[in-house]
N, C-alpha and C positions, 0 to 999 in steps of 0.2 A: 383547693383540692390538692392531694398529695399522691404521688406514685412512689411506692417503695420498691426499689430495684434490688432484689435479694439474690445472693449467690453463695455457694459453698467454696468459691474461689475468690478472686479479687473483685468480681462484680462488674467488670467493664462492659461486657456484652449486655447484661441486664440494664445497666445504666444507659447505654446508647439507645436501646429500644425505648426506654422510658422518655429520654430526651427527644427522640424522634416524634413520639406521640405528643409530648408537651409542646413542641414547637408549633403545632397546629392550633394552639389555643391562646397564643399571645399573652403570656405571663399569668394565666389563670391556674396553671398547674405547676406545682413544685415537685422536683424529683430528688429523692434521697437514696443514696447507695448504701446498702447494708451487706458488707462482704463477710465471708467466712462463717456462714451459718452451717455448721457441720454436724450438730447433734440436736437432740430434743430440747436440751437446756437452752441452746441458742435460739431455738424456735420460740420457747416460752418467753425469753427476753424480748424477742421481736414482737410477739403478740401483745405484750404489755404496752409497747410503744404504739402499735397499731390501734389498740383500744382507746388511746388518747386522740386519735384522728378518725372521726366518724366517716368523713367523706374521703375515702382513699381506695386505691387499687394496688394490688401486689403483682409485680412482674418477677417471675422466678426463673433462674437458670440453674437451679439446684439439680445436681446429677444423682446424688445418693438417693436411692428410691425410698427408703424408709423415712428419711428426713423430708423429702419432697411431699410424700403422701401425708405425713403428719401435719406439715404446714398447710397443705390443701384442706385437710379435715378441719383444722382450727379456723381457717378463713371461712369455710362454708358454714360452720356453726354460727358465725357472726354475720352472715350474709355479706361478706366482703368478696368482691370479685378478685380472682387470682388467675393469672395467665402463666402457665408453665411453657415458656418459649421453646425450649429444646425438645420437650417430650414428643411432639408429633413427628418431627424429622428423624429423631433417633428411632422411634418405633417403626416408621416406614423403612428406614435403612436396614434395621434389624430384620424386618420381614423379607425384604428383597434378598439380603445376603444369607438369610436363614441362619443367623448367628447372633448370639446375645452380646449386647454392648458391654464394654469393660466397666462402665460406670465409675470412671476415674476423674474426680474433680480436679480442675486445673490442668488436664492433659494437654490442652492447647498451648499452655505456657511452659511446657517441659523445657528445662534448661539443657540446651544442646548446641551444636555448632551453629545452627541458624540464629539462636538467641545471641550468642557471643558475636556473631557477624553483625547483627543489628546494633549492639552496644558499641562495637568498634566503629561502625559507620557514623553513629551519632557523635561520638567523640571526635571523629575526623571532621564532621560538618561544623562543630563548634570551634575546633582549633583553627580552621581555615576560613571562618566566616568573614564575609565582607572584605576580602583582600588583606587579611591580617598577615598572611604568609603565603607567598607564591610557590613555595617548595612542594606543596601538596598537589600541584597541577599534574605532575607526571604519574601520581598514584591514584588520581581520581577516576571514578567510573563515569561521572557526569560533571560537566562544567557549565554553569549558567552565567551568561553575561547579559547585562541590561542596565537601564537607568535606575536610579534610586526610586524606591516605592513600586517596583514591578514584581514584588512577592518572591524575590530570589531566596531569601533566608528561609521563610516557611516551607517553600518547595524543597529546599535542600534537606530540611528536617523531616519532611514527609518521606522523601526518597530514602533517607537514612533509616527510617523505621521499616523500610522494605529491604534493608541490607545493602543499599548502594552508597558508596562513598561519593558525596556530592560537595562541590566547592563553588562559590560564586564570586564573580569579579564585577564590581560596579564600574560602569562606564561614565567617566567625567572628563571634560576637556582639560581640566587642570591636572589630572592624574595620568601618568604614563602607563600605557597598557603593557603588561609583562610580555617580553619577547617570546617566552615559551608558548604563549597562546597561539602563535602562528606556526609552531613547529610540531605540535602534537596532532593526533588523529582528530580531524574536524567532525567526525561522526558522533563523537561524544560531547560536542559543544552545542549548546542551544542558546540562541539569541531571543530574549524575551522582549517583545514589543507591546505597545499599548497606545490607545487613542489619546492624543495630546490633551483633549478637553477633560478626559477622565483623570489623567495624571495631574493636571492643574488642580482639579477638585480634591484629589487625594492629598496632595501636598498642602493645600490650604487648610484642610481639616487637621492635618498633622501640626501645622503651625499654631492653629487655634488651641490645640490640645496641649502642646508642650511649650509654646511661647518662646521658641528659639530656632535659629536657622544656622546653617554652616557659615563660619566666619567669612565675610566678604563676598557672599554669594546671594543673589536675589532668588531664593530657592524656588518660589512658586510663580514667578512672573512669566508672561507669555514669551518674552524675548529670550529669557534664560532657558526655558524648556525647549524652544525651537532650536537654540544653539546646541543643546544636549542631544536632541533628536538627530540633527545633522551629523554630529560627531559619532553617535552610536551607529547610525546607518552606515557610515563610512567604514567603521571597524568590522561590523557584521558582514558587509559585502566583501571586505578584504579577506576575512577568514573563510567565507563561503559556507557557513554552518546553517543548519536548519533553524528557522525562526518559528516562534509560537506567539500568537496574539493573545495576551492575557486579559484583554479588555472584558470586563464583566464575566470573567471565567474563574471558577473556584480552583483553589490550589490542587484539589484532588483531581480535577479534570486535566489540568496542565500536567500533573505528574503521570497520569494514565497515558497521555500522549507520548511522553518521554519513555515510559516503560515499554509501550508497544513498539515504538521506533527502535529501541535497543533490543527488542526480542524477548523481553521479560513478560511472563504471564501474570 
């Protein structure tokens, strides 16, 4: 079965809805994003593809009323289920405000100061990822410290997508911790901790996948990880920063804890 996620903008929202539904059926549902369906001709092209897939659903976030209604009509003619995701909430909001919606495709992604702030934050996260350069510490909104494989980099990228400049510092006994870490506001520093058994499992899976380890280090051994835990605990205690247990925790959940702690909504 296939879900067509259709939009008159880039289609990210429609795709996420489709993926959320597909995730409940363990590989039985394919999701295909169809962006920029802006006029009747685009709908006709889409319908040709839909006709080749008898067992399908259409998830639409099309804002332009005429295009949305035309697509709905074409789907109904073919007995194809179509869900217009945004229509109900837009209609209810319009009714409460007693105001017509602007029906502006891509309005959420208007290029403004917020957009540029996010881009700048992403560039910052990539530039200073994994202790490449400590000069970013003084300009960071968030500093993550922790052992290797505690999701520091993906959390930094998630926070960057929210407009926060995030930098991560890996804690390893062989690598000297930057002195600046003990001089800046500890309220923006977060120590990521994890259950040792889960960390061992994560690292073993990584070794199996990439077949390589850091030179001279028994990356996934019990003794090595215990040594790293003792070192990291000593550094985190010395800084006195907030700690977050990332064991079995999604990066979104960890990021939300950080955002709430810092007062972001």
